[in-house]
N, C-alpha and C positions, 0 to 999 in steps of 0.2 A: 866726353861725359853728357848725355841727353837729358834733362830735366822735363818729366811732364807732370803737368798738374790736371787733376781731374777737375772737370765742371761741377759746381754747387747745383744742387737741383731743388728747385722752387719748392716750399711745400707750404699750403694755404689751409686754412681754418675760417670757413666762412657761415654766416648765418643764411636762413631759409632765403632764397628769392636774388641771392646775390649771383653777379656774373664772375665769369672765370676767363680767361682769356681762351679764344676758340683755334686759337693758332700753334698750340703747345698738345703733346700727348701727357695725358695724366692718369695716375692709378689712384683710384678711390679708395682711402684707408675706411674712412666710416660717412655713412649718410648717402645720398641717392643726390645722383645729378640728372639732368633733362637737356635734350639737346633739340633745336627748333629754328624755324627758319620763317619769318613774318612771308605771309602771302600777299598778294597786290593790293587786297582790301584790308590787308593789316592785321590780320587773324592769325595767330602761332600756328605754325604745321609741324607738330611731333615727329622726329626722327629718329630718337632712341631714349633709352632709359638704362642707367648705369646703378649699381650698388656697389657693395664693399667687397673690394677683390678684383674689381674688373678695370679695363683700361676703355680709355676712351681718346680715339684721336680725330677729331673732327678736320682737320688738314685734309685729310685723306677722303673726305665725301667729296671734295672737290668742288662746292658750293660757294658762293658769295653771301655775307649777310647772316651767317649762322650765330646762334645764340645758346650759350651753354649756361645753365644754370642749377644754383643749387636746391633743389626742391625741400630739403630739409638741412639742419645744421652740418655741414659737412666738412672731411677733412681729405683732401688729395695731395697728392706729390706728382711732382713732374718725373716725368722717366724718358730718358733717351729711347726711342722706338728702334729695334732692330726689326727687319724684315719678317720676320716669324711672328712678331708681336703685330703688325701690319698686316699679315693674313688672319692672323688671329682676330683683329677687331674686323675686318673686312665682312670676314666670313659671317660674324655675330650680328653685323650692320646688314647685310644681306637678309638675314632670318629677321630681325626684328623690323625690318622694311617690309618683308611680304605681310607679318602679321598686322602691323598697323594701317598698310593698303587694305586688308580685309576688314579690319576693324572700324575703317573708314567708311565702308560701303554699309555697314549693318544699320539697319531700319526695324523697329522707331529708334529714335537715339536712346530713351531708356534701357532697352536690350543691347545697346554698343556700350553703354557706361557698364553694366552687369558683364559683359564679357569683358571689358576692359579690367574690369576687378579682377576677375579671373584669371586673366594675363598675369596682373601682378603678381598674383597669390601663387602662380606657377612659378614665376621668377624668384620673387622675394618673399614668401609667405613661409610660414610654418604647419604643418597638417597637425590636426590635434582630435582628437577623437569625437568633436563636434563638426568639425570642418577644416576649413583654412583661415587661419590667423593672419591679418595684414596688418604688419607695424611697421612703419615708416621711419625708423629712427626713433628720435625723441617725440616727434609729433607726428600727426595726421598729415593727412593730405588737408588742405582746403578744400572747400567746395570749389573754388574759384581755378586753382590749381589742376583739379579733377575737369573741370571745364575746359581749359587751355588744352589739356593731353587729348581730352576725346574729339575736341572741336564742336563743345557745346554751349550752351550759355550757361551763367552760375545758376541762375532762377530753375531750368530745366532738371540741373544736377541735383541743385534741393529737393525739387518735387519727386524726383525720382529714388532718391535716397529715401525719403520719408514712406515711400511708398513702399520699397524693397524690405525697411523696417518694420512695415504694419504687416507686410505679408510673411514675414519670417524670416527672408531669405537671408538677411544680415543683422547683426546684431551688435550696437557698439560694447565695448571693452570696457574696463578702468584700464587707466593709463594711455587711453586714444588708440588701442585696438580696435579692428572690425575684424568680426567673425564673420567669414562667408560661409552661410550654412547647406548650400546646394553644392551637391558636386558638378566638377565641370561639364560631364558631358549630358547634365540635364540642362545646362545654362543655354548651349544651342538651341534646344528643344523648345524653350521659353522665348527665344527669338521669334 
């Protein structure tokens, strides 16, 4: 008679800004996580973002020094990774890497931020009659988080968001949401 014991999977509840072990496979139950790697000058380079229902398997990327952090309060559960999950993650990672590479080359920085917000809207937002509503879990992204993700300074992000609000491109909503009021095809024309 053979007895097998199933392995218990780790389940974590983290506050915004806390780190997750990057050597495990995770399924995001609630909240949003950010994968980055420090560059030689210490700046964090964004490698991907994941939200509810998505899997993140940083070890498949094959780089050392990866940092997996929660952008918002998050609940994640460790998963035993199958070959199909690996393939799905790598396909998603390839798409994200291509988009992030394209975004990193957008100039000026304000246009990069606007297009990053548009990408967030496509991935995580809700379409309304007025535009795309961005709400990342229980709290909005801080200006510093947006700066880190976009490869900008916090001051530049703050000035750009203020300019976007004044121009009617974005609108702060009750409860911390952000309404992006410009259609995505128009964003590329604004750049």
